[in-house]
MIMARPA-424220 format. One record per residue (C-alpha): x, y, z. Coordinates in steps of 0.001 Angstrom, whole numbers, m for minus. Layout:
! residues N
{{X Y Z}}
...
This chain:
! residues 733
{{m76760 132111 m118545}}
{{m77507 131679 m122440}}
{{m77988 133150 m125927}}
{{m78573 130140 m127313}}
{{m82639 129277 m128515}}
{{m84153 127475 m125629}}
{{m86839 125043 m125426}}
{{m89697 123667 m122909}}
{{m87363 121529 m121863}}
{{m84009 123537 m121008}}
{{m83139 124143 m117312}}
{{m83958 127435 m116008}}
{{m80694 127491 m114983}}
{{m79372 128048 m118019}}
{{m81890 131040 m118741}}
{{m81781 133192 m115631}}
{{m78517 132182 m113342}}
{{m78453 129198 m110527}}
{{m79502 131586 m107694}}
{{m82827 132514 m109656}}
{{m84021 129261 m111329}}
{{m82923 128077 m107518}}
{{m85563 130495 m105842}}
{{m88052 130297 m108945}}
{{m87252 126134 m108156}}
{{m88171 125653 m104865}}
{{m90837 128250 m104789}}
{{m93198 128018 m107210}}
{{m92113 124450 m108070}}
{{m90709 126140 m111855}}
{{m88069 123989 m113370}}
{{m88225 124885 m117050}}
{{m88208 126833 m120251}}
{{m91749 125181 m120911}}
{{m92629 125312 m116699}}
{{m91649 129121 m117072}}
{{m93376 129495 m120413}}
{{m96802 128006 m118930}}
{{m96785 129842 m115143}}
{{m99555 131725 m116773}}
{{m100163 135315 m115243}}
{{m103013 135922 m112751}}
{{m103978 139041 m114212}}
{{m103595 142163 m116171}}
{{m103136 145501 m114063}}
{{m103333 149426 m116298}}
{{m102402 152584 m115678}}
{{m106413 154089 m115794}}
{{m108410 150970 m114744}}
{{m106266 149584 m110791}}
{{m106412 147551 m108049}}
{{m109335 148132 m106345}}
{{m107604 148278 m102634}}
{{m111550 148233 m100640}}
{{m111414 144631 m101667}}
{{m108530 143251 m100079}}
{{m108964 140913 m97358}}
{{m107251 140742 m94166}}
{{m103972 137959 m94295}}
{{m104536 137504 m98189}}
{{m100913 137677 m100065}}
{{m100917 140717 m102964}}
{{m99530 143018 m105998}}
{{m101878 146075 m106605}}
{{m100909 148381 m109107}}
{{m100778 151812 m107220}}
{{m100071 155597 m106604}}
{{m97370 157387 m103802}}
{{m100048 159754 m101939}}
{{m98402 160975 m99651}}
{{m94961 159777 m97090}}
{{m94368 160443 m92602}}
{{m91799 159692 m90694}}
{{m92161 158890 m87132}}
{{m89163 157744 m84591}}
{{m90023 154306 m82926}}
{{m91898 153852 m79700}}
{{m90295 150935 m78878}}
{{m87397 150345 m80020}}
{{m84501 152943 m81817}}
{{m85303 154016 m86198}}
{{m86957 155920 m87694}}
{{m90914 154368 m89143}}
{{m91931 155225 m92813}}
{{m95543 155416 m93877}}
{{m95715 155476 m96609}}
{{m99576 156142 m98278}}
{{m100606 154648 m101454}}
{{m104064 154925 m103261}}
{{m105365 153088 m106411}}
{{m108048 156233 m107606}}
{{m110721 154636 m106536}}
{{m110249 156087 m102639}}
{{m108767 153306 m101771}}
{{m105895 153435 m99902}}
{{m103339 151350 m98534}}
{{m99697 151944 m96083}}
{{m96950 151025 m96546}}
{{m94365 150945 m93767}}
{{m90942 150109 m93697}}
{{m88763 150271 m90805}}
{{m85347 151284 m89706}}
{{m83332 154303 m90809}}
{{m84022 154678 m94362}}
{{m84219 158322 m96089}}
{{m83217 157121 m100168}}
{{m87103 154767 m99356}}
{{m88292 157367 m98419}}
{{m86511 160046 m101715}}
{{m88020 156954 m104004}}
{{m91431 156678 m103379}}
{{m92291 160337 m103649}}
{{m95609 161450 m104129}}
{{m97577 160532 m107710}}
{{m95362 157424 m108107}}
{{m96508 154882 m109353}}
{{m95642 151277 m108798}}
{{m96396 147543 m107694}}
{{m96674 146694 m104780}}
{{m96770 143114 m103315}}
{{m96275 141481 m100219}}
{{m99737 140400 m97496}}
{{m102614 142574 m95650}}
{{m102781 143546 m92213}}
{{m104663 145866 m90138}}
{{m103699 148101 m87686}}
{{m105896 150181 m86040}}
{{m108861 150207 m89090}}
{{m106542 150643 m91580}}
{{m105372 148342 m93978}}
{{m101421 147767 m94242}}
{{m98441 146208 m95829}}
{{m95797 145635 m93676}}
{{m92651 145709 m95297}}
{{m93469 144597 m98555}}
{{m92228 144017 m102311}}
{{m92172 146844 m104935}}
{{m90847 147372 m108076}}
{{m92201 151605 m109044}}
{{m92887 152537 m112848}}
{{m91328 155117 m114687}}
{{m88565 157553 m114366}}
{{m86393 155635 m111772}}
{{m83356 155917 m112079}}
{{m82693 154622 m108336}}
{{m80293 151091 m107930}}
{{m83260 149744 m106137}}
{{m85731 149769 m108925}}
{{m82942 147910 m111511}}
{{m85767 146261 m113126}}
{{m88281 149072 m114217}}
{{m87358 147885 m117365}}
{{m88507 144990 m118129}}
{{m92073 146521 m116183}}
{{m91957 149914 m118274}}
{{m92069 148099 m121509}}
{{m96128 147661 m119811}}
{{m96161 150828 m118831}}
{{m99891 152464 m120615}}
{{m100101 149138 m121613}}
{{m101146 145616 m120036}}
{{m98517 145007 m116645}}
{{m99046 141697 m116401}}
{{m98710 140140 m112658}}
{{m98549 136775 m111622}}
{{m98933 133956 m108824}}
{{m96131 134782 m107158}}
{{m94250 134284 m103078}}
{{m92603 136987 m100691}}
{{m89420 135236 m102184}}
{{m90204 135757 m105852}}
{{m92198 138760 m106443}}
{{m94351 138944 m110092}}
{{m91633 142218 m111300}}
{{m89221 139336 m111297}}
{{m91155 135518 m112825}}
{{m91589 138971 m115571}}
{{m88690 139690 m115863}}
{{m87652 135761 m116019}}
{{m90218 135191 m118572}}
{{m89132 138093 m120755}}
{{m86076 136377 m121057}}
{{m86539 132637 m122017}}
{{m89088 134580 m124998}}
{{m86115 136141 m125994}}
{{m84546 132929 m127005}}
{{m87982 130138 m126998}}
{{m88758 127741 m129548}}
{{m92112 126308 m128784}}
{{m93401 123243 m129546}}
{{m94466 121315 m131934}}
{{m98775 122689 m132158}}
{{m100476 119546 m131015}}
{{m103568 120959 m132254}}
{{m104568 119445 m135395}}
{{m104912 121796 m138240}}
{{m108141 121447 m139274}}
{{m109189 121543 m135036}}
{{m107090 125165 m135390}}
{{m109188 126159 m138540}}
{{m112061 125487 m137245}}
{{m112579 126974 m134121}}
{{m110634 129818 m135578}}
{{m108013 129189 m132543}}
{{m103715 130799 m132830}}
{{m101420 128582 m133140}}
{{m99076 127583 m129520}}
{{m96192 130165 m130089}}
{{m97841 133412 m130716}}
{{m100392 131936 m127429}}
{{m97487 132118 m125116}}
{{m96201 135157 m126053}}
{{m99169 136853 m125854}}
{{m100300 135812 m122531}}
{{m97406 136836 m121496}}
{{m96747 141023 m123020}}
{{m99399 141308 m125290}}
{{m100092 143326 m127989}}
{{m103795 144335 m127203}}
{{m106792 142997 m125871}}
{{m108014 141443 m128059}}
{{m104803 138733 m129144}}
{{m104234 138717 m124872}}
{{m108657 137363 m125284}}
{{m107229 135468 m128698}}
{{m104251 133953 m126881}}
{{m105547 132912 m124186}}
{{m109432 130834 m125499}}
{{m106248 128812 m127466}}
{{m104750 128625 m124135}}
{{m108561 127036 m122130}}
{{m108971 124450 m125066}}
{{m106149 122786 m124616}}
{{m106467 121869 m121362}}
{{m110330 121791 m122306}}
{{m109296 119675 m125638}}
{{m106428 117086 m123269}}
{{m109861 116483 m120177}}
{{m112395 115643 m122993}}
{{m110407 113715 m124933}}
{{m109250 111310 m122356}}
{{m112471 110803 m120813}}
{{m113804 110045 m124260}}
{{m110882 108075 m124598}}
{{m111199 106195 m121267}}
{{m115274 105756 m122088}}
{{m115076 103854 m125561}}
{{m112075 101933 m123871}}
{{m114334 100476 m121372}}
{{m117215 99886 m124015}}
{{m115553 97420 m125455}}
{{m114987 95173 m122096}}
{{m116771 92353 m121128}}
{{m119171 92681 m118509}}
{{m121548 89818 m116701}}
{{m125120 90914 m118345}}
{{m127249 90893 m115123}}
{{m131002 91007 m117059}}
{{m134099 91502 m114205}}
{{m135973 88203 m113114}}
{{m139291 88425 m113116}}
{{m140799 87290 m108910}}
{{m137713 87717 m107848}}
{{m135946 89310 m104575}}
{{m136801 93026 m106361}}
{{m140401 92068 m106832}}
{{m140877 91049 m104325}}
{{m139656 94398 m102679}}
{{m141583 96926 m104660}}
{{m144562 95081 m103575}}
{{m143525 95157 m99964}}
{{m142127 98900 m99432}}
{{m144501 100525 m97028}}
{{m144451 103798 m99616}}
{{m144801 104670 m103420}}
{{m141907 105368 m105802}}
{{m141293 109410 m107105}}
{{m141431 109300 m111166}}
{{m138271 110383 m110817}}
{{m137363 106949 m108790}}
{{m138982 104752 m111600}}
{{m137428 106697 m114596}}
{{m133776 106139 m112763}}
{{m134431 102481 m111193}}
{{m135023 101817 m115120}}
{{m132441 103393 m116649}}
{{m130199 101255 m114649}}
{{m131585 98182 m114624}}
{{m131045 98071 m118728}}
{{m126915 98696 m118184}}
{{m127025 96094 m115456}}
{{m128518 94339 m118296}}
{{m125730 94823 m121580}}
{{m123301 92562 m121377}}
{{m120695 95885 m120442}}
{{m119879 96992 m117415}}
{{m122593 100239 m116227}}
{{m120547 103346 m115173}}
{{m123480 105498 m113831}}
{{m123547 108700 m112098}}
{{m126319 109092 m109322}}
{{m127122 112407 m108262}}
{{m130016 114028 m105910}}
{{m131233 116589 m103301}}
{{m130146 115204 m99878}}
{{m132753 113316 m98858}}
{{m134307 112780 m102753}}
{{m134609 108563 m102206}}
{{m130625 107637 m104245}}
{{m130519 104282 m101890}}
{{m134043 103088 m102323}}
{{m132724 102909 m105960}}
{{m129461 101321 m105052}}
{{m131079 98898 m103408}}
{{m133494 98194 m106170}}
{{m129999 98135 m108463}}
{{m129074 95499 m106018}}
{{m131460 93881 m105635}}
{{m131534 92931 m109265}}
{{m127907 91568 m110114}}
{{m128335 89232 m106321}}
{{m131739 88341 m108655}}
{{m129121 87469 m111310}}
{{m126788 84826 m109772}}
{{m124887 87936 m108557}}
{{m123083 90024 m105687}}
{{m122971 93590 m105140}}
{{m121108 95713 m102953}}
{{m121683 99169 m101091}}
{{m118996 101121 m99737}}
{{m119152 103483 m97559}}
{{m117062 106785 m96480}}
{{m117690 105575 m92778}}
{{m118339 103462 m90649}}
{{m121682 105082 m88651}}
{{m123091 105662 m92541}}
{{m121476 101647 m93937}}
{{m123885 100659 m90190}}
{{m127126 103079 m90995}}
{{m126943 101396 m94082}}
{{m126863 98256 m92779}}
{{m130086 99115 m90485}}
{{m131836 100946 m93449}}
{{m131753 98368 m95844}}
{{m132604 94931 m93151}}
{{m135236 97395 m92341}}
{{m136656 97318 m95970}}
{{m135979 93856 m96509}}
{{m136909 92485 m93935}}
{{m137983 88703 m93838}}
{{m136116 88896 m97422}}
{{m132497 89552 m95993}}
{{m132743 87159 m93582}}
{{m131472 83641 m95948}}
{{m131419 80622 m93619}}
{{m133396 82165 m90724}}
{{m136423 80954 m89142}}
{{m138898 83483 m91639}}
{{m137168 83987 m94340}}
{{m138565 84241 m97795}}
{{m137897 81279 m99866}}
{{m135807 83231 m102045}}
{{m133787 85247 m99446}}
{{m130699 87043 m99182}}
{{m128177 87822 m96458}}
{{m127074 91146 m95881}}
{{m123606 91742 m94343}}
{{m121442 94345 m93427}}
{{m117718 94413 m92716}}
{{m115835 97140 m91360}}
{{m112578 97633 m89054}}
{{m114273 96782 m86175}}
{{m115341 93457 m86048}}
{{m114705 91430 m83835}}
{{m112383 88163 m84754}}
{{m115552 86235 m84398}}
{{m117960 88145 m86403}}
{{m115373 89127 m88572}}
{{m114601 85683 m89775}}
{{m118841 84827 m90159}}
{{m119368 87947 m92568}}
{{m116384 87058 m93965}}
{{m116981 83410 m94805}}
{{m120304 84190 m96080}}
{{m119727 87192 m98552}}
{{m117058 84375 m99845}}
{{m119301 81044 m100458}}
{{m121733 83536 m101313}}
{{m124520 83868 m99512}}
{{m123934 87242 m98827}}
{{m125406 88208 m101614}}
{{m124839 92356 m100777}}
{{m122020 93611 m99095}}
{{m122415 95910 m97177}}
{{m118787 98401 m96044}}
{{m116023 100517 m94871}}
{{m112309 100468 m96838}}
{{m111787 97585 m94594}}
{{m113693 96310 m97806}}
{{m110602 96321 m99889}}
{{m108624 95095 m97101}}
{{m106905 91165 m98654}}
{{m108488 88432 m97052}}
{{m112375 90210 m97906}}
{{m112985 87743 m101216}}
{{m116442 87743 m103637}}
{{m118131 84792 m104659}}
{{m119158 86486 m107910}}
{{m119143 90795 m107867}}
{{m121017 92045 m109899}}
{{m121993 95696 m108681}}
{{m120397 98245 m106991}}
{{m121911 101467 m105454}}
{{m120095 103740 m103991}}
{{m121801 106095 m102223}}
{{m120568 109849 m101517}}
{{m117704 108664 m103990}}
{{m115475 111572 m104017}}
{{m113875 110702 m100153}}
{{m113118 108244 m102143}}
{{m109516 107440 m103331}}
{{m108526 106934 m107173}}
{{m106553 103650 m105714}}
{{m109710 102144 m102973}}
{{m112137 102855 m105729}}
{{m109475 100298 m108164}}
{{m108848 97292 m105742}}
{{m112688 96764 m105261}}
{{m113172 96502 m108642}}
{{m110068 94122 m109306}}
{{m111916 91414 m106645}}
{{m113954 90533 m109552}}
{{m113401 88011 m112601}}
{{m114759 90170 m115463}}
{{m115274 94645 m114789}}
{{m118315 94658 m111960}}
{{m121092 97457 m113466}}
{{m119805 100046 m111321}}
{{m122712 103149 m108694}}
{{m121242 106144 m108427}}
{{m123724 107893 m106316}}
{{m123184 111384 m104911}}
{{m125565 114130 m102776}}
{{m124038 117148 m103502}}
{{m125712 118553 m106939}}
{{m122683 119394 m109651}}
{{m123306 121855 m112146}}
{{m123419 120429 m115684}}
{{m119842 121980 m116501}}
{{m118410 120142 m113398}}
{{m119870 116873 m115094}}
{{m119075 117396 m118282}}
{{m114966 116904 m117103}}
{{m115257 115965 m113917}}
{{m117709 112744 m114923}}
{{m117893 112630 m119085}}
{{m116997 109138 m118935}}
{{m120050 108316 m116815}}
{{m123514 108736 m117756}}
{{m125825 109981 m114881}}
{{m129265 110205 m114125}}
{{m130834 113539 m111269}}
{{m133143 112668 m108334}}
{{m134808 115714 m108298}}
{{m137849 115479 m106322}}
{{m137945 114282 m103220}}
{{m140332 111219 m102506}}
{{m143765 112065 m100298}}
{{m144349 113279 m96424}}
{{m140496 115425 m96213}}
{{m141096 118111 m94784}}
{{m139330 122083 m96166}}
{{m136503 123519 m93994}}
{{m136274 126956 m93296}}
{{m132853 128278 m92596}}
{{m131429 131357 m90634}}
{{m128251 133591 m90800}}
{{m127364 134254 m86534}}
{{m125271 136657 m87221}}
{{m123278 136050 m82951}}
{{m121138 138508 m82979}}
{{m123985 141842 m83686}}
{{m126814 140397 m82139}}
{{m126641 138528 m78860}}
{{m129781 137370 m78428}}
{{m130389 136343 m81330}}
{{m128200 133564 m80311}}
{{m129566 133149 m76947}}
{{m133150 132755 m79218}}
{{m131739 130442 m81018}}
{{m130718 128268 m78045}}
{{m134261 128195 m76583}}
{{m136021 127801 m80023}}
{{m133724 124322 m79512}}
{{m135487 123631 m76164}}
{{m138888 123884 m77492}}
{{m138364 121857 m80495}}
{{m136652 118830 m77482}}
{{m139703 119902 m75983}}
{{m142626 119399 m78619}}
{{m140888 115674 m78272}}
{{m138360 116746 m81241}}
{{m134260 115824 m81648}}
{{m131420 118683 m82368}}
{{m127897 118820 m84070}}
{{m125265 121483 m82894}}
{{m122378 120984 m85774}}
{{m119149 122395 m84207}}
{{m115699 122906 m87401}}
{{m113290 120806 m85262}}
{{m113039 118436 m83321}}
{{m111341 119512 m79620}}
{{m107774 118751 m78466}}
{{m105577 117799 m80895}}
{{m104002 118361 m84196}}
{{m106879 118628 m87109}}
{{m108282 115833 m88628}}
{{m109805 115882 m92285}}
{{m113058 116577 m90460}}
{{m112200 120728 m88700}}
{{m110108 123096 m90277}}
{{m106536 124071 m88883}}
{{m106570 125269 m85649}}
{{m106187 128850 m86326}}
{{m105965 130396 m89419}}
{{m102721 133782 m90378}}
{{m105147 136407 m89521}}
{{m105465 135398 m85980}}
{{m108709 134687 m85948}}
{{m109467 132781 m82673}}
{{m109780 128787 m84158}}
{{m112705 127768 m84819}}
{{m114952 126195 m81653}}
{{m114804 122553 m80786}}
{{m117020 119686 m80237}}
{{m115251 118626 m76931}}
{{m115169 122084 m76009}}
{{m118604 123243 m76594}}
{{m120712 120013 m75578}}
{{m119588 120605 m71875}}
{{m120668 123905 m72119}}
{{m123699 123317 m73680}}
{{m124675 121098 m71020}}
{{m123400 123320 m68171}}
{{m125323 126335 m70154}}
{{m128307 126982 m72540}}
{{m128555 122983 m72989}}
{{m129226 121754 m69261}}
{{m131197 119202 m68174}}
{{m131051 117649 m72022}}
{{m130134 114751 m72604}}
{{m126369 115024 m75099}}
{{m124185 113599 m76633}}
{{m121847 113596 m78635}}
{{m120285 112269 m81957}}
{{m117217 112457 m84323}}
{{m114204 110712 m86055}}
{{m111487 110374 m83886}}
{{m114004 108528 m81266}}
{{m113588 104336 m81031}}
{{m115696 102613 m84361}}
{{m118188 101142 m81550}}
{{m118669 104241 m79616}}
{{m119535 106157 m82624}}
{{m122137 103341 m83158}}
{{m123941 103116 m80266}}
{{m124035 106863 m80119}}
{{m125784 106949 m83320}}
{{m128105 104383 m82402}}
{{m129031 106237 m78871}}
{{m129801 109223 m81249}}
{{m131868 106958 m83719}}
{{m133610 104969 m80516}}
{{m135123 108493 m79224}}
{{m131817 107849 m75937}}
{{m130389 111407 m76753}}
{{m132058 114802 m77269}}
{{m128977 116400 m78747}}
{{m126016 115520 m81530}}
{{m122996 117527 m80764}}
{{m120917 116656 m83868}}
{{m118636 117210 m86306}}
{{m118850 116884 m89685}}
{{m119533 112875 m89343}}
{{m123057 113175 m89593}}
{{m122922 115829 m93248}}
{{m124345 112089 m95330}}
{{m126761 109135 m95554}}
{{m126987 110129 m91139}}
{{m131134 109644 m91515}}
{{m133373 110346 m88196}}
{{m136614 111936 m88681}}
{{m136830 112931 m85720}}
{{m134266 115679 m86105}}
{{m135960 118567 m86885}}
{{m133274 121632 m85663}}
{{m129682 122149 m86670}}
{{m127604 124370 m85521}}
{{m124037 125320 m87521}}
{{m121247 126881 m84348}}
{{m118601 129168 m86811}}
{{m121119 128737 m89932}}
{{m118761 130711 m91829}}
{{m116284 128005 m91604}}
{{m118060 125616 m94434}}
{{m118469 125646 m97854}}
{{m121243 125890 m99075}}
{{m122170 122513 m99843}}
{{m121054 120990 m97004}}
{{m123861 123131 m95026}}
{{m126423 122674 m97812}}
{{m126208 118753 m96594}}
{{m125005 118755 m93429}}
{{m128688 121004 m93100}}
{{m130717 118587 m95062}}
{{m130254 115566 m91753}}
{{m133672 117749 m90681}}
{{m136778 117935 m91682}}
{{m136355 114150 m92858}}
{{m140402 114005 m91403}}
{{m143033 114298 m91330}}
{{m142529 117487 m88534}}
{{m140611 121111 m90793}}
{{m136889 121365 m90457}}
{{m134879 124381 m89242}}
{{m131517 125202 m89694}}
{{m129765 127922 m88363}}
{{m126373 129124 m89342}}
{{m124064 130477 m86316}}
{{m122074 133539 m87571}}
{{m119474 136026 m86217}}
{{m119426 137198 m90254}}
{{m119216 141133 m90472}}
{{m122658 142340 m92464}}
{{m121444 142385 m96515}}
{{m118055 140319 m96155}}
{{m117909 137711 m98321}}
{{m118602 134515 m95618}}
{{m121733 135940 m94593}}
{{m122969 137110 m98433}}
{{m122579 133177 m98572}}
{{m124206 131699 m96137}}
{{m127261 134454 m96646}}
{{m127098 133123 m100316}}
{{m127190 128987 m97853}}
{{m129986 130482 m96102}}
{{m131829 132105 m99383}}
{{m132185 128751 m101586}}
{{m132397 124844 m101670}}
{{m131728 124994 m104721}}
{{m128919 122175 m104473}}
{{m128240 122991 m108415}}
{{m127711 126686 m107707}}
{{m125407 126888 m104416}}
{{m123754 124076 m106507}}
{{m122381 126773 m109199}}
{{m122464 128873 m106570}}
{{m119803 126539 m104419}}
{{m117822 126620 m107618}}
{{m117593 130494 m107866}}
{{m115939 130783 m104762}}
{{m113847 127611 m104802}}
{{m109963 127117 m106475}}
{{m110792 124897 m109017}}
{{m108181 122483 m109219}}
{{m110021 121310 m106079}}
{{m112929 120080 m108503}}
{{m109761 118735 m110907}}
{{m108390 116270 m108524}}
{{m105104 119100 m107542}}
{{m106386 117604 m103952}}
{{m105671 113958 m104656}}
{{m102310 114647 m106576}}
{{m101005 116000 m104129}}
{{m99689 119010 m107081}}
{{m100800 121746 m108004}}
{{m103839 121701 m110786}}
{{m101657 121596 m114873}}
{{m105231 123633 m115746}}
{{m104767 127313 m115015}}
{{m107441 129100 m117339}}
{{m110291 126902 m118050}}
{{m113457 127904 m115693}}
{{m116225 125202 m115778}}
{{m118098 128784 m114339}}
{{m117802 130533 m117832}}
{{m116220 128053 m120007}}
{{m119162 126296 m120991}}
{{m119550 126278 m124102}}
{{m115865 126176 m124938}}
{{m116295 122898 m122228}}
{{m118697 121646 m125010}}
{{m117479 122864 m127998}}
{{m114362 120073 m126908}}
{{m116234 117761 m125662}}
{{m117931 117935 m129140}}
{{m114099 117462 m130995}}
{{m112981 114957 m129226}}
{{m116116 112790 m130204}}
{{m115595 112927 m133758}}
{{m110829 112680 m133467}}
{{m111545 109557 m131103}}
{{m113899 107615 m133635}}
{{m110293 108191 m135230}}
{{m108378 107619 m134138}}
{{m108948 105994 m130886}}
{{m105225 105949 m129313}}
{{m104223 109527 m131014}}
{{m101852 107175 m133078}}
{{m102187 109354 m136105}}
{{m101327 113571 m134119}}
{{m98592 111730 m131833}}
{{m98336 115704 m130818}}
{{m101577 115551 m128969}}
{{m101152 112817 m127357}}
{{m97780 113865 m125294}}
{{m99971 117383 m124805}}
{{m102482 114998 m123396}}
{{m99693 113225 m121453}}
{{m98896 115926 m119753}}
{{m101022 117776 m118860}}
{{m103579 115028 m117866}}
{{m101072 113015 m116052}}
{{m102009 109497 m115815}}
{{m102783 110075 m111970}}
{{m105077 112928 m113110}}
{{m106576 110548 m116085}}
{{m106922 107726 m113342}}
{{m109043 110056 m110722}}
{{m110916 111282 m114140}}
{{m112070 107560 m115347}}
{{m113491 107091 m111507}}
{{m114633 110827 m110515}}
């Protein structure tokens, strides 16, 4: 260990010793003084303001500040030795039992009533009582026992703010606090990357002050100022990245694809069997103008399930075909690609029959390219695409493979973009001589700050109206554990809909045998809850039980592609009454005759996912019904989430709720990079104003200095906070 000045690059083993450094590296991915300086406390405990023990969830890894109330020693039944039970409370009425096995008289003396401490472990439940088994702990105050040797490091915070860090079982929060103290005693902060004019104009403290105060706050006011500065750095780095990329993209050349009077698009509009909504027309005008420019369009089209995004996208594709180019639509699944294909052929009719009997004079061809095409069909389709006869090409990631060549790719439409990796989207764009225009579609409504922070380099269009004739969807929670009769009624309700000539979905979180896949959660959770119900297990039980006599089909992601398509086609053609499926039906599946959906173990799904699933019913003239079946107890967070979904069909309200309940790192692409999110403090929900201000400063700075050549420290800071991989994610949405 050293007392020499340390910098952000100093290895931790020089500062805290090899053993501790190894634990920090292996359990928390912290390797340097800078890593630890940016490992911010999760929260701050304060004597007099204690964690509410009653709010703890079983299975949660927690650190609580609590006071010992009483201790009891009793012999163990199954083996020799004693069990020490220590009851601690937080002053709010909540209590927690700490259990220690073995003869530990010294621990009983140490954990005497009245002592305050930090207690860390995993919350379990035994006979209705919440407990921590063998927790790590750090006592506060007057202990001289060797077991509390680190107490002086924590003691300086006693009566003030005690930082509680994101920790691991092998590296509890007080060990991290001790290491932070060692680092801060020698730490030389980096050159402040924020331009002085921005710091002064936005009243932001220096980086050195911010890093010290966030770990060892001298007051709540100074802590607020430190957090605000460090949040600003995160927001500014993301916004600079997005504004720079938008600035660069604006200078790229693209082939203009202006509208052609009397062309395919006009002919399509004339044969549409319904009137476009005013929203569809307005968005169509925006997209048409973008396509006519000599720079590539980068536009996000968001709209509620059933708002008519596909028709808007098809009209844009036809404009590009009219201008001599080709358009490709990338769908997340073969089921959805095949459905888009059938739907577009139906809408276009003779306009999609170039070279066929009955085809219109200026018709094009619509080709489907998927991995399951037979060799002969694939060769034919690829020839049509390569020679330009297929103006519209639909497919999955199979479009990205070598051997799929376009004559003149002018527009890429990405449906449900969040399901694609960055590299896949880039591969499709690289198939054009010049960057093609890009239209990204999502049916998941996006809160304003997410749009600003994740899609900040895209222009955004929103479809908020539903087409005429769409029916309302009623949603209800079915509490299966509390009221089993309600579940029986749900199955009878489904049978009533089928008897009336309609169809139904039953959605399960899991496929069945074998390991979990992307469309299903893990088989069991750490709290010992039963595995979520599975399609392959539920379907035969329903066929023999409450849905006996109905025609039942099964659909999930592990079925062969031709089988999936056959099942979906049978359901669409009315040859099946009930489809038991996973979330493979979440996006795009369009069967207007389906009026009821029963979601089993609904608490295992996210808010936006439930909203997407629900959008599969009520797509025709008959009203839709969605029943959310759960065993979650009344008053639990899972039940409250389901109640919220049932209470509104406003996707934007639900998107805000979803954002509140998800780790924001997932929103920002941490799941794509496989690394922890670099955005540790910024909240897309709570920091709207700060994000907006950071974007305004970023626009000003990039206009003056596009590549940040005059601000090298800032450029380096941006590169560290938003690495290239994440920058690519941010760029492509």
